[in-house]
GUFI-466886 format. One record per residue (C-alpha): x, y, z; residue in three letters; residue number from 1. Coordinates in pm, 1 decimal, always signed. Layout:
REM GUFI-466886
[rec [X; Y; Z]; 'ala'; NUM]
...
//
This chain:
REM GUFI-466886
[rec [+873.3; -2056.2; -1200.0]; 'unk'; 1]
[rec [+535.3; -2206.7; -1110.0]; 'unk'; 2]
[rec [+652.4; -2553.2; -1215.1]; 'unk'; 3]
[rec [+967.5; -2515.1; -1003.5]; 'unk'; 4]
[rec [+777.2; -2444.9; -681.4]; 'unk'; 5]
[rec [+461.7; -2646.3; -743.9]; 'unk'; 6]
[rec [+387.1; -2870.4; -448.3]; 'unk'; 7]
[rec [+604.9; -2671.6; -207.2]; 'unk'; 8]
[rec [+318.8; -2486.1; -43.7]; 'unk'; 9]
[rec [-23.3; -2352.8; -116.4]; 'unk'; 10]
[rec [-136.4; -2111.8; -380.9]; 'unk'; 11]
[rec [-290.2; -1779.7; -292.5]; 'unk'; 12]
[rec [-484.9; -1544.9; -512.9]; 'unk'; 13]
[rec [-361.2; -1188.7; -522.3]; 'unk'; 14]
[rec [-616.6; -910.3; -486.6]; 'unk'; 15]
[rec [-796.9; -804.2; -801.3]; 'unk'; 16]
[rec [-621.5; -479.4; -896.3]; 'unk'; 17]
[rec [-943.9; -339.2; -1039.5]; 'unk'; 18]
[rec [-1151.9; -412.4; -726.4]; 'unk'; 19]
[rec [-1037.9; -102.6; -538.7]; 'unk'; 20]
[rec [-848.8; +212.8; -630.6]; 'unk'; 21]
[rec [-474.8; +167.3; -670.0]; 'unk'; 22]
[rec [-285.5; +329.3; -381.6]; 'unk'; 23]
[rec [+52.9; +344.9; -550.9]; 'unk'; 24]
[rec [+49.1; +712.7; -652.5]; 'unk'; 25]
[rec [+427.7; +741.6; -688.6]; 'unk'; 26]
[rec [+439.1; +575.4; -1027.2]; 'unk'; 27]
[rec [+526.6; +794.1; -1319.8]; 'unk'; 28]
[rec [+296.6; +584.1; -1536.7]; 'unk'; 29]
[rec [+23.9; +443.2; -1311.0]; 'unk'; 30]
[rec [-160.8; +140.1; -1440.4]; 'unk'; 31]
[rec [-501.0; +59.5; -1297.2]; 'unk'; 32]
[rec [-468.4; -313.3; -1368.9]; 'unk'; 33]
[rec [-137.4; -360.1; -1185.2]; 'unk'; 34]
[rec [-35.7; -389.7; -821.1]; 'unk'; 35]
[rec [+277.8; -264.6; -655.6]; 'unk'; 36]
[rec [+491.1; -520.6; -472.4]; 'unk'; 37]
[rec [+365.8; -385.9; -138.6]; 'unk'; 38]
[rec [+0.6; -417.6; -247.9]; 'unk'; 39]
[rec [+65.7; -775.6; -362.8]; 'unk'; 40]
[rec [+232.2; -862.1; -30.6]; 'unk'; 41]
[rec [-64.0; -716.8; +159.6]; 'unk'; 42]
[rec [-289.3; -945.0; -44.4]; 'unk'; 43]
[rec [-72.7; -1245.2; +41.3]; 'unk'; 44]
[rec [-79.9; -1158.4; +411.7]; 'unk'; 45]
[rec [-458.7; -1118.6; +398.6]; 'unk'; 46]
[rec [-509.7; -1448.0; +216.0]; 'unk'; 47]
[rec [-305.8; -1647.4; +469.9]; 'unk'; 48]
[rec [-474.1; -1482.2; +767.0]; 'unk'; 49]
[rec [-184.2; -1261.0; +878.1]; 'unk'; 50]
[rec [-404.5; -957.7; +939.5]; 'unk'; 51]
[rec [-168.4; -780.3; +1179.2]; 'unk'; 52]
[rec [+120.4; -812.8; +931.4]; 'unk'; 53]
[rec [-107.1; -676.2; +658.6]; 'unk'; 54]
[rec [-211.9; -381.9; +876.1]; 'unk'; 55]
[rec [+149.3; -293.7; +967.8]; 'unk'; 56]
[rec [+269.5; -314.4; +606.9]; 'unk'; 57]
[rec [-29.7; -109.9; +488.3]; 'unk'; 58]
[rec [+46.7; +169.4; +738.3]; 'unk'; 59]
[rec [+414.9; +168.6; +648.4]; 'unk'; 60]
[rec [+334.1; +174.7; +275.5]; 'unk'; 61]
[rec [+74.9; +451.3; +313.0]; 'unk'; 62]
[rec [+319.2; +662.8; +513.1]; 'unk'; 63]
[rec [+593.3; +607.2; +255.2]; 'unk'; 64]
[rec [+371.2; +713.6; -35.1]; 'unk'; 65]
[rec [+237.7; +1017.6; +152.2]; 'unk'; 66]
[rec [+584.9; +1133.0; +262.6]; 'unk'; 67]
[rec [+726.9; +1089.9; -88.2]; 'unk'; 68]
[rec [+444.7; +1292.5; -240.7]; 'unk'; 69]
[rec [+522.2; +1571.3; +6.9]; 'unk'; 70]
[rec [+895.9; +1543.8; -63.0]; 'unk'; 71]
[rec [+828.0; +1581.6; -434.5]; 'unk'; 72]
[rec [+635.5; +1901.8; -370.4]; 'unk'; 73]
[rec [+298.7; +1751.7; -456.4]; 'unk'; 74]
[rec [+115.1; +1875.4; -147.9]; 'unk'; 75]
[rec [-231.4; +1888.1; -309.1]; 'unk'; 76]
[rec [-194.1; +1533.4; -439.7]; 'unk'; 77]
[rec [-66.2; +1420.9; -97.5]; 'unk'; 78]
[rec [-371.5; +1569.5; +73.7]; 'unk'; 79]
[rec [-605.1; +1389.4; -167.7]; 'unk'; 80]
[rec [-413.1; +1067.0; -104.5]; 'unk'; 81]
[rec [-444.8; +1115.3; +269.8]; 'unk'; 82]
[rec [-821.4; +1152.5; +237.7]; 'unk'; 83]
[rec [-856.4; +777.6; +174.9]; 'unk'; 84]
[rec [-575.0; +660.5; +399.1]; 'unk'; 85]
[rec [-586.8; +462.2; +724.9]; 'unk'; 86]
[rec [-309.2; +692.3; +847.7]; 'unk'; 87]
[rec [-571.1; +945.1; +957.6]; 'unk'; 88]
[rec [-709.4; +708.1; +1218.7]; 'unk'; 89]
[rec [-426.5; +462.7; +1287.9]; 'unk'; 90]
[rec [-117.8; +685.8; +1279.5]; 'unk'; 91]
[rec [-233.3; +1040.8; +1343.0]; 'unk'; 92]
[rec [+59.7; +1109.2; +1579.0]; 'unk'; 93]
[rec [+309.0; +1028.4; +1305.7]; 'unk'; 94]
[rec [+127.2; +1260.8; +1067.2]; 'unk'; 95]
[rec [+135.1; +1542.5; +1323.6]; 'unk'; 96]
[rec [+511.7; +1509.0; +1364.2]; 'unk'; 97]
[rec [+555.4; +1496.2; +985.5]; 'unk'; 98]
[rec [+351.6; +1815.5; +942.5]; 'unk'; 99]
[rec [+548.4; +1990.6; +1217.6]; 'unk'; 100]
[rec [+861.8; +1981.0; +1001.0]; 'unk'; 101]
//
């Protein structure tokens, strides 16, 4: 694939998956040295300077993971996940409406 697209744009380096804790808690078999597609896309956005796109995708991804943990009945795990999430500061209104259900 690399040979097929070489010269069509610029290369970007994806984030080091071991540099920060993996946020993809929905995996049945989490792997510390792997990134989810959303985490990889956030790294691409960051590397090309699209910080607002990265922020929006991060919030959407965080909300998705949190809501799915709740839907699976993993409330304690969801609360631990939320403890390190930007949702607490950037999307508190959404969390309040989610908790009201």
